[in-house]
C-alpha positions as CSV (number, residue, x, y, z in Angstrom):
1,M,-112.0,85.9,277.6
2,K,-114.8,84.7,279.8
3,W,-112.5,82.9,282.2
4,T,-110.4,86.1,282.6
5,L,-113.5,88.0,283.7
6,R,-114.5,85.3,286.2
7,I,-111.0,85.2,287.7
8,L,-111.0,89.0,288.1
9,A,-114.5,89.1,289.5
10,G,-113.7,86.2,291.9
11,A,-110.5,87.8,293.1
12,A,-111.9,91.3,293.5
13,V,-114.4,90.4,296.3
14,P,-111.9,88.7,298.6
15,A,-109.3,91.4,298.0
16,L,-111.7,94.1,299.0
17,V,-112.7,92.1,302.1
18,L,-109.0,91.7,303.1
19,I,-108.3,95.4,302.5
20,C,-111.3,96.4,304.6
21,A,-110.3,94.0,307.4
22,A,-106.7,95.4,307.3
23,M,-108.0,99.0,307.5
24,L,-110.4,98.2,310.3
25,Q,-107.5,96.6,312.3
26,A,-105.3,99.6,311.6
27,A,-108.1,101.8,312.8
28,E,-108.5,99.8,316.0
29,E,-104.8,100.0,316.7
30,G,-104.8,103.7,316.1
31,N,-106.8,106.1,318.2
32,A,-109.4,104.6,320.4
33,G,-111.6,107.6,320.6
34,E,-113.6,109.6,318.3
35,Q,-111.2,109.2,315.5
36,S,-111.3,105.5,315.6
37,T,-115.1,105.5,315.3
38,G,-115.0,107.9,312.4
39,T,-112.4,105.9,310.7
40,A,-114.3,102.7,311.3
41,F,-117.5,104.3,309.8
42,R,-115.4,105.5,306.9
43,W,-114.1,102.1,306.3
44,I,-117.6,100.5,306.6
45,H,-118.9,103.1,304.2
46,F,-116.0,102.3,301.9
47,V,-116.7,98.6,302.1
48,I,-120.4,99.2,301.4
49,L,-119.6,101.3,298.4
50,A,-117.0,98.9,297.2
51,G,-119.4,96.0,297.6
52,A,-122.1,97.9,295.8
53,L,-119.6,98.7,293.1
54,V,-118.5,95.0,292.8
55,Y,-122.2,94.0,292.7
56,I,-123.0,96.5,290.0
57,I,-119.9,95.4,288.0
58,R,-120.8,91.8,288.4
59,R,-124.5,92.4,287.6
60,F,-124.2,94.7,284.7
61,G,-120.6,94.6,283.7
62,R,-120.5,90.9,283.1
63,P,-123.1,90.9,280.3
64,Y,-121.6,94.1,278.8
65,F,-118.1,92.6,278.8
66,R,-119.5,89.3,277.5
67,S,-121.3,90.9,274.6
68,N,-118.3,93.1,273.9
69,A,-116.1,89.9,273.9
70,D,-118.6,88.1,271.7
71,A,-118.6,91.1,269.3
72,I,-114.8,91.1,269.2
73,T,-114.8,87.3,268.7
74,D,-117.4,87.7,265.9
75,A,-115.3,90.5,264.3
76,I,-112.2,88.3,264.5
77,A,-114.1,85.4,262.9
78,K,-115.4,87.6,260.2
79,A,-112.0,89.1,259.6
80,T,-110.5,85.6,259.5
81,A,-113.1,84.5,257.0
82,A,-112.5,87.6,254.9
83,K,-108.8,87.0,255.0
84,V,-109.3,83.4,253.9
85,E,-111.6,84.6,251.1
86,A,-109.1,87.3,250.0
87,E,-106.2,84.7,250.0
88,K,-108.4,82.4,247.9
89,R,-109.2,85.2,245.4
90,L,-105.5,86.1,245.4
91,Q,-104.6,82.6,244.5
92,E,-107.3,82.4,241.8
93,S,-106.1,85.7,240.4
94,A,-102.5,84.5,240.4
95,A,-103.5,81.3,238.7
96,K,-105.5,83.3,236.1
97,L,-102.5,85.6,235.6
98,S,-100.2,82.7,235.1
99,S,-102.5,81.1,232.6
100,L,-103.1,84.5,230.9
101,E,-100.0,84.3,228.7
102,T,-101.1,80.8,227.5
103,E,-104.6,82.1,226.7
104,V,-103.2,85.0,224.8
105,A,-100.9,82.7,222.8
106,Q,-104.0,80.5,222.1
107,F,-106.0,83.5,221.0
108,R,-103.1,84.7,218.7
109,A,-102.9,81.2,217.2
110,L,-106.6,81.1,216.7
111,A,-106.6,84.6,215.2
112,Q,-103.8,83.6,212.8
113,Q,-105.7,80.5,211.7
114,D,-108.8,82.6,211.2
115,A,-106.8,85.2,209.2
116,A,-105.3,82.5,207.1
117,A,-108.8,80.9,206.5
118,E,-110.2,84.3,205.6
119,L,-107.3,85.0,203.2
120,E,-107.9,81.6,201.5
121,R,-111.6,82.4,201.3
122,L,-110.9,85.8,199.7
123,R,-108.5,84.2,197.3
124,A,-111.1,81.6,196.3
125,M,-113.7,84.3,196.0
126,T,-111.3,86.3,193.8
127,K,-110.7,83.3,191.6
128,V,-114.4,82.7,191.3
129,D,-115.0,86.4,190.6
130,A,-112.2,86.5,188.0
131,A,-113.7,83.4,186.3
132,K,-117.1,85.0,186.3
133,I,-115.6,88.2,184.8
134,G,-113.8,86.2,182.2
135,D,-117.0,84.3,181.3
136,A,-118.9,87.6,181.1
137,A,-116.2,89.1,178.9
138,K,-116.2,86.1,176.6
139,A,-120.0,86.2,176.4
140,E,-119.8,90.0,175.7
141,I,-117.1,89.4,173.0
142,E,-119.2,86.7,171.4
143,A,-122.3,88.9,171.5
144,A,-120.3,91.7,169.9
145,E,-118.9,89.3,167.3
146,R,-122.4,88.1,166.5
147,A,-123.6,91.7,166.2
148,A,-120.7,92.6,164.0
149,R,-121.4,89.5,161.8
150,V,-125.0,90.5,161.5
151,E,-124.1,94.0,160.8
152,L,-121.5,92.8,158.3
153,K,-124.0,90.6,156.6
154,A,-126.5,93.4,156.4
155,L,-123.8,95.7,155.0
156,A,-122.8,93.0,152.5
157,A,-126.4,92.4,151.5
158,K,-127.0,96.2,151.1
159,L,-123.9,96.5,149.0
160,A,-124.9,93.4,147.0
161,V,-128.4,94.9,146.5
162,D,-126.9,98.3,145.6
163,R,-124.4,96.6,143.2
164,A,-127.2,94.5,141.7
165,E,-129.4,97.5,141.3
166,A,-126.7,99.4,139.6
167,L,-126.0,96.4,137.3
168,V,-129.7,95.9,136.6
169,S,-130.3,99.5,136.0
170,K,-127.4,99.6,133.7
171,E,-128.5,96.6,131.8
172,L,-132.2,97.1,132.1
173,T,-133.3,99.2,129.2
174,A,-136.8,100.1,128.2
175,A,-137.0,97.2,125.7
176,V,-135.8,94.7,128.3
177,Q,-138.3,96.0,130.8
178,E,-141.2,95.7,128.3
179,A,-140.2,92.2,127.5
180,M,-140.1,91.2,131.2
181,V,-143.5,92.7,131.9
182,N,-145.0,90.9,128.9
183,H,-143.5,87.7,130.0
184,F,-144.9,88.2,133.5
185,V,-148.3,89.0,132.2
186,Q,-148.3,85.9,129.9
187,S,-147.4,83.7,132.8
188,L,-150.3,85.1,134.8
189,Q,-152.8,84.4,132.0
190,G,-151.9,80.8,131.8
191,R,-152.6,80.2,135.5
192,P,-156.0,79.3,136.8
193,N,-157.4,81.7,139.5
């Protein structure tokens, strides 16, 4: 870009000089009088303006075009870097996408393993809970059986006492009672206090 500006700027000055020289010569060949002087001044005026224009372009245009070219070069470099980064991300995304199915299959296998392990754990816990419930039921049955035996013994004892009382009251007459009391009193008298 810089060399293009230099070639253009270098070629512009000689081209203007040649054009001015050709015009001056044409003016000299034309009318020699007043017209020729006016034309010559016009051409001189044109050459001065053209020279001033070339000077201004070289003086101020060159830095402007150079900064513009640098800005364009920087923009191209940034765009190239962005394109490289985008292509890199695209390749990474494509690689991740291609490995996504493998990862999904691994996650499914892991989930199935976890589900199987959880199912086994629940089965084991159910067996333990069933065993605990069975033990608790056995203990409750044994406790109920003991309570029933105690109650049965109490009932049997009460029935035996009632039956014995009935038998004793039937066989215990007033004479037998008096004999028993006398026997008790005599046994007390023979004992030392």
